C-alpha positions as CSV (number, residue, x, y, z in Angstrom):
1,M,128.0,87.9,99.1
2,S,124.3,88.7,98.4
3,F,121.6,88.4,101.1
4,V,120.3,85.3,99.5
5,Q,123.7,83.6,99.5
6,R,124.3,84.6,103.1
7,I,121.1,83.2,104.4
8,R,121.5,80.0,102.4
9,S,124.9,79.5,103.9
10,K,123.6,80.1,107.4
11,Y,120.6,77.7,106.8
12,E,122.8,74.9,105.5
13,S,125.3,75.4,108.3
14,D,122.6,75.3,111.1
15,R,120.9,72.3,109.6
16,A,124.2,70.4,109.2
17,A,125.1,71.1,112.8
18,G,121.6,69.9,114.0
19,K,121.0,73.2,115.9
20,P,117.6,73.8,117.4
21,V,115.4,76.0,115.4
22,V,115.1,79.3,117.2
23,I,112.8,81.9,115.5
24,L,112.2,85.5,116.6
25,G,108.6,86.5,115.8
26,I,107.6,90.1,115.3
27,E,103.9,91.3,115.2
28,T,102.8,94.8,114.6
29,S,99.6,94.5,112.5
30,C,97.3,96.6,114.6
31,D,97.7,98.0,118.2
32,E,100.0,95.5,119.8
33,T,103.8,95.6,119.5
34,S,104.9,92.1,120.2
35,A,108.1,90.0,119.9
36,A,108.6,86.4,120.9
37,V,111.2,83.6,120.7
38,I,110.0,80.1,119.8
39,R,112.1,77.0,119.8
40,D,111.4,74.1,117.3
41,G,108.0,75.5,116.4
42,E,106.3,74.7,119.7
43,E,108.2,75.9,122.8
44,I,107.7,79.5,123.8
45,L,110.9,80.9,125.3
46,S,109.4,84.4,125.5
47,N,106.4,86.4,124.3
48,V,106.4,90.1,125.0
49,I,103.4,92.3,124.2
50,A,103.2,96.1,124.5
51,S,99.5,96.9,124.4
52,Q,98.1,100.2,123.2
53,I,94.6,99.6,124.6
54,E,94.8,102.5,127.1
55,I,95.9,104.9,124.4
56,H,93.1,104.0,122.0
57,K,90.4,103.7,124.6
58,R,89.7,107.4,124.6
59,F,88.9,107.3,120.9
60,G,86.7,104.2,121.1
61,G,88.8,102.3,118.7
62,V,92.2,102.0,117.1
63,V,93.6,105.2,115.4
64,P,96.0,104.0,112.7
65,E,98.4,106.9,112.8
66,V,98.7,106.7,116.6
67,A,99.2,103.0,116.4
68,S,102.0,103.3,113.9
69,R,103.9,105.9,115.9
70,K,103.6,103.8,119.1
71,H,105.0,100.8,117.2
72,V,108.0,102.9,116.1
73,E,108.6,103.9,119.7
74,S,108.2,100.4,121.2
75,I,109.6,97.9,118.8
76,N,113.3,98.1,119.6
77,G,112.7,97.7,123.4
78,V,110.2,94.9,122.9
79,V,112.5,92.9,120.7
80,E,115.4,93.4,123.2
81,E,113.2,92.3,126.1
82,A,112.0,89.2,124.2
83,L,115.6,88.1,123.5
84,E,116.6,88.8,127.1
85,R,113.7,86.8,128.6
86,A,114.5,83.9,126.2
87,G,118.1,83.9,127.2
88,V,119.3,84.1,123.6
89,T,121.2,86.6,121.4
90,L,120.8,87.5,117.8
91,N,123.6,85.0,116.9
92,D,121.4,82.2,118.3
93,L,118.5,82.9,115.9
94,S,117.7,80.6,113.0
95,A,115.3,83.1,111.4
96,V,113.1,86.1,111.9
97,A,109.4,85.9,111.2
98,V,107.3,89.0,110.7
99,T,103.7,89.8,110.0
100,Y,103.4,91.5,106.6
101,G,99.6,91.4,106.2
102,P,96.7,91.9,106.6
103,G,96.5,94.8,109.0
104,L,97.1,98.6,109.2
105,V,99.7,99.3,106.5
106,G,101.6,101.8,108.6
107,A,101.7,99.5,111.6
108,L,102.8,96.6,109.4
109,L,105.6,98.6,107.8
110,T,107.2,99.2,111.2
111,G,107.6,95.5,111.8
112,V,108.6,94.6,108.3
113,A,111.2,97.4,108.1
114,F,112.7,96.4,111.5
115,A,112.8,92.7,110.5
116,K,114.5,93.5,107.2
117,G,117.1,95.6,108.8
118,L,117.9,93.0,111.4
119,C,118.1,90.2,108.9
120,W,120.3,92.2,106.6
121,A,122.7,93.2,109.3
122,K,123.1,89.7,110.8
123,G,122.6,87.5,107.7
124,I,119.5,85.9,109.3
125,P,116.8,84.3,107.1
126,M,113.5,86.2,107.0
127,I,110.0,84.7,106.8
128,G,106.9,86.8,106.1
129,V,103.8,85.5,107.8
130,Q,100.1,86.1,107.1
131,H,98.4,87.3,110.3
132,I,95.4,84.9,110.2
133,A,97.7,82.0,109.6
134,G,99.4,83.1,112.8
135,H,96.2,82.9,114.7
136,I,95.6,79.4,113.4
137,Y,99.1,78.3,114.4
138,A,98.6,79.7,117.9
139,N,96.8,76.3,118.5
140,F,100.1,74.5,117.8
141,L,101.7,76.3,120.7
142,S,99.3,74.9,123.3
143,G,99.0,71.2,122.5
144,G,96.8,71.5,119.4
145,M,96.2,69.0,116.7
146,E,97.9,68.3,113.4
147,P,96.3,68.7,110.0
148,P,93.9,67.9,108.4
149,L,91.7,70.2,110.4
150,I,89.0,72.9,110.2
151,A,89.8,76.3,111.6
152,L,87.1,78.6,112.8
153,V,88.6,82.1,112.5
154,V,86.8,84.7,114.6
155,S,88.2,88.2,115.2
156,G,87.4,91.9,114.8
157,G,88.1,91.8,111.0
158,H,87.5,88.1,110.1
159,T,84.9,85.4,110.5
160,E,85.8,82.4,108.3
161,L,85.8,78.7,108.2
162,V,89.1,77.3,106.7
163,H,90.0,73.8,105.6
164,M,93.7,73.1,106.3
165,P,94.5,69.7,104.8
166,A,98.3,70.1,105.5
167,H,100.7,72.7,106.8
168,G,100.6,75.8,104.6
169,E,97.5,74.7,102.6
170,F,94.2,76.6,103.1
171,T,90.8,76.6,101.4
172,F,88.0,78.8,102.4
173,L,84.7,77.0,103.2
174,G,82.8,80.0,104.4
175,R,83.4,83.6,105.2
176,T,81.4,86.6,106.4
177,R,79.4,88.5,103.8
178,D,79.4,91.7,105.8
179,D,80.4,92.4,109.4
180,A,82.8,90.1,111.2
181,A,81.7,88.7,114.5
182,G,84.2,90.7,116.5
183,E,83.3,93.9,114.6
184,A,79.7,93.3,115.6
185,Y,80.7,92.9,119.2
186,D,82.6,96.2,119.2
187,K,79.8,98.1,117.6
188,I,77.2,96.7,119.9
189,A,79.4,97.5,122.9
190,R,79.8,101.1,121.7
191,S,76.0,101.4,121.4
192,M,75.6,100.1,124.9
193,G,78.1,102.7,126.2
194,L,80.8,100.1,127.1
195,D,84.5,100.9,127.0
196,Y,86.8,99.7,124.3
197,P,87.6,96.9,123.7
198,G,83.9,95.9,123.8
199,G,84.0,92.2,123.1
200,P,85.3,91.0,126.5
201,R,82.9,93.3,128.3
202,I,79.9,91.9,126.5
203,D,81.1,88.4,127.2
204,R,81.4,89.2,130.9
205,L,77.9,90.8,131.0
206,A,76.4,87.9,129.1
207,Q,77.3,85.5,131.9
208,E,74.9,87.4,134.1
209,G,72.0,87.8,131.6
210,N,69.1,85.9,130.1
211,P,70.0,84.7,126.6
212,E,66.3,84.3,125.7
213,A,65.3,87.8,126.9
214,Y,65.4,89.2,123.3
215,P,64.6,87.1,120.2
216,F,67.5,88.5,118.1
217,P,67.8,87.0,114.5
218,R,70.1,84.3,113.3
219,A,71.3,84.6,109.7
220,W,71.5,81.0,108.4
221,I,71.6,82.1,104.7
222,D,70.6,78.6,103.5
223,D,70.8,75.0,104.6
224,E,74.1,74.2,103.1
225,S,76.0,77.5,103.3
226,M,78.9,78.0,105.6
227,D,79.0,81.8,105.0
228,F,78.2,84.2,107.8
229,S,76.3,87.4,108.1
230,F,76.0,89.6,111.3
231,S,74.9,93.0,109.9
232,G,71.2,92.1,110.4
233,L,71.8,91.0,114.0
234,K,73.8,94.1,114.7
235,S,71.0,96.3,113.3
236,A,68.4,94.5,115.4
237,V,70.3,95.0,118.6
238,I,71.0,98.7,117.9
239,N,67.4,99.3,117.0
240,T,66.3,97.6,120.2
241,L,68.5,99.9,122.2
242,H,67.4,103.0,120.3
243,N,63.7,102.2,120.6
244,A,64.0,101.6,124.3
245,E,65.8,105.0,124.7
246,Q,63.2,106.9,122.8
247,R,60.4,105.3,124.8
248,G,62.2,105.9,128.1
249,E,62.2,102.2,128.8
250,E,64.9,100.7,131.0
251,I,66.9,97.9,129.5
252,V,68.9,95.2,131.4
253,Q,72.3,95.4,129.7
254,A,73.2,91.9,130.8
255,D,70.1,90.5,129.0
256,I,71.0,92.5,125.8
257,A,74.5,91.1,126.0
258,A,73.4,87.5,126.7
259,S,70.8,87.5,123.9
260,F,73.2,89.1,121.4
261,Q,76.0,86.6,122.3
262,A,73.6,83.7,122.0
263,A,72.7,84.7,118.5
264,V,76.3,85.0,117.5
265,V,77.4,81.8,119.1
266,D,74.5,79.8,117.7
267,V,75.5,80.7,114.1
268,L,79.3,80.2,114.7
269,V,78.8,76.7,116.2
270,E,76.2,75.4,113.8
271,K,78.2,76.6,110.7
272,T,81.3,74.8,112.2
273,V,79.3,71.6,112.6
274,R,78.2,71.9,109.0
275,A,81.9,72.2,108.0
276,V,82.7,69.1,109.9
277,N,79.9,67.1,108.5
278,Q,80.4,68.2,104.9
279,T,84.2,67.7,104.9
280,G,84.5,64.7,107.2
281,V,87.3,66.4,109.0
282,R,86.9,65.7,112.7
283,N,89.5,68.1,114.2
284,V,88.6,71.7,114.7
285,V,90.7,74.6,116.0
286,V,89.4,78.1,116.9
287,A,91.5,81.1,116.1
288,G,91.4,84.9,116.7
289,G,90.4,87.2,119.5
290,V,86.9,85.9,119.8
291,A,88.4,82.4,120.6
292,A,88.7,83.7,124.1
293,N,84.9,84.2,124.4
294,K,83.6,82.0,127.3
295,G,80.2,81.5,125.6
296,L,81.7,80.3,122.4
297,R,84.1,78.0,124.2
298,A,81.4,76.4,126.3
299,R,78.9,75.9,123.4
300,L,81.4,74.6,120.8
301,T,82.9,72.2,123.3
302,E,79.4,70.9,124.2
303,R,78.5,70.4,120.5
304,A,81.8,68.7,119.8
305,G,81.0,66.1,122.4
306,Q,77.5,65.6,121.0
307,E,78.7,65.4,117.4
308,G,81.8,63.3,118.0
309,F,84.6,65.7,116.8
310,H,87.5,67.2,118.6
311,V,87.9,71.0,119.2
312,H,90.9,72.9,120.5
313,F,91.2,76.5,121.7
314,P,94.5,78.4,122.1
315,S,95.3,79.4,125.7
316,L,93.8,82.8,126.5
317,D,97.0,84.7,126.2
318,L,97.5,83.4,122.7
319,C,94.0,84.4,121.4
320,T,94.8,88.1,120.9
321,D,97.6,89.4,118.7
322,N,101.0,88.1,119.7
323,A,104.3,87.3,118.1
324,A,104.6,83.7,119.4
325,M,101.9,82.7,116.9
326,I,103.8,84.4,114.1
327,A,106.9,82.5,114.9
328,A,105.0,79.2,115.1
329,A,103.4,79.8,111.6
330,A,106.9,80.4,110.2
331,F,108.3,77.1,111.4
332,P,107.0,74.9,108.6
333,L,108.4,77.3,106.0
334,Y,111.8,77.3,107.8
335,D,111.7,73.5,107.9
336,A,111.1,73.5,104.1
337,G,113.9,76.1,103.5
338,K,111.6,78.8,102.2
339,F,112.3,82.4,103.0
340,H,111.6,85.9,101.8
341,D,114.0,88.3,100.2
342,L,114.6,91.9,101.2
343,D,111.9,93.1,98.8
344,L,109.2,91.9,101.2
345,N,106.6,94.6,101.6
346,A,103.5,95.2,103.8
347,I,100.2,94.2,102.2
348,A,97.2,95.6,104.1
349,S,94.8,93.1,102.5
350,L,96.9,90.0,102.2
351,S,94.7,87.0,102.0
352,L,95.4,83.6,103.6
353,T,95.4,81.7,100.3
354,K,97.5,84.4,98.5
355,W,100.1,84.1,101.3
356,A,100.1,80.3,100.9
357,D,100.8,80.7,97.2
358,A,103.2,83.7,97.6
359,K,106.7,83.5,96.1
360,T,109.5,82.9,98.5
361,I,113.2,82.3,97.8
362,E,113.6,78.9,96.4
363,S,114.2,76.1,98.9
364,V,117.8,75.7,99.8
């Protein structure tokens, strides 16, 4: 019996028996090795994360080769712990969901290879998930809204506004033309001498500073555009730091952080409001690591109240990379009987729209 026949048989048997849908998620796109067990697309039974932050801190950022090796060392133990915490065995699983892009290709391959071996050995359906879709679906694990909705995706590699009219359907409304917001945070933090990861440290400093101390630029592009640009802002902040150093002038780091963050948040919030007004969609979710930013949360919540739309943020532990969000994103595909075959491969630059259109095994 082929792999496709085996998983079709299991899927049909589980559906006929009315079993709960229990999905094991695996996430290895960057520097977190994570495994989680989710029941019926919403209930988190476990979510185990092995972070590599302390390892990469000495380098000031993620070293791909080091990250890949640590994933290989950690993944088996992380999956075993996730199953144990959830109180389930491999025989209880309905499917395995795994991130296959975008991300560091060596890191992705670790998770994909592990998932393929597990699914082949046990005859379990496999669902490949796009990483950013996972971040969007993190909102469905913490009482989020149903489509149609607007997703503001803000992370180290992505800054995008996405229209999601229904599950599994995505259209880009705006995206960054250069640096992502999270990338700008990390580069500014490095210039300020702050430890990696820099984003949370700037956010904490910003709470103590004057956001009007430095008139850093905002890139609006034009009145209708929902695209983003943060390279000019990044350069302005770095030039301010360098000029102060050359003149021997003392700077107040909290004021730099607060002024920089105000410039980023102003643009993120106003572009989101544009997306709401232009589409008429009144539900907004925020996704990605920067969704944990206190300044963004406060300002967007305030504007949502003023403009009359609803906004939802994931819980803080679901903002950064984790496997629970990957399992959640897989649930609608499982529900539709759509799975991936064993030829699934890691795709370092996999886009959200290409994932939505990607070929899976025909519905069973």
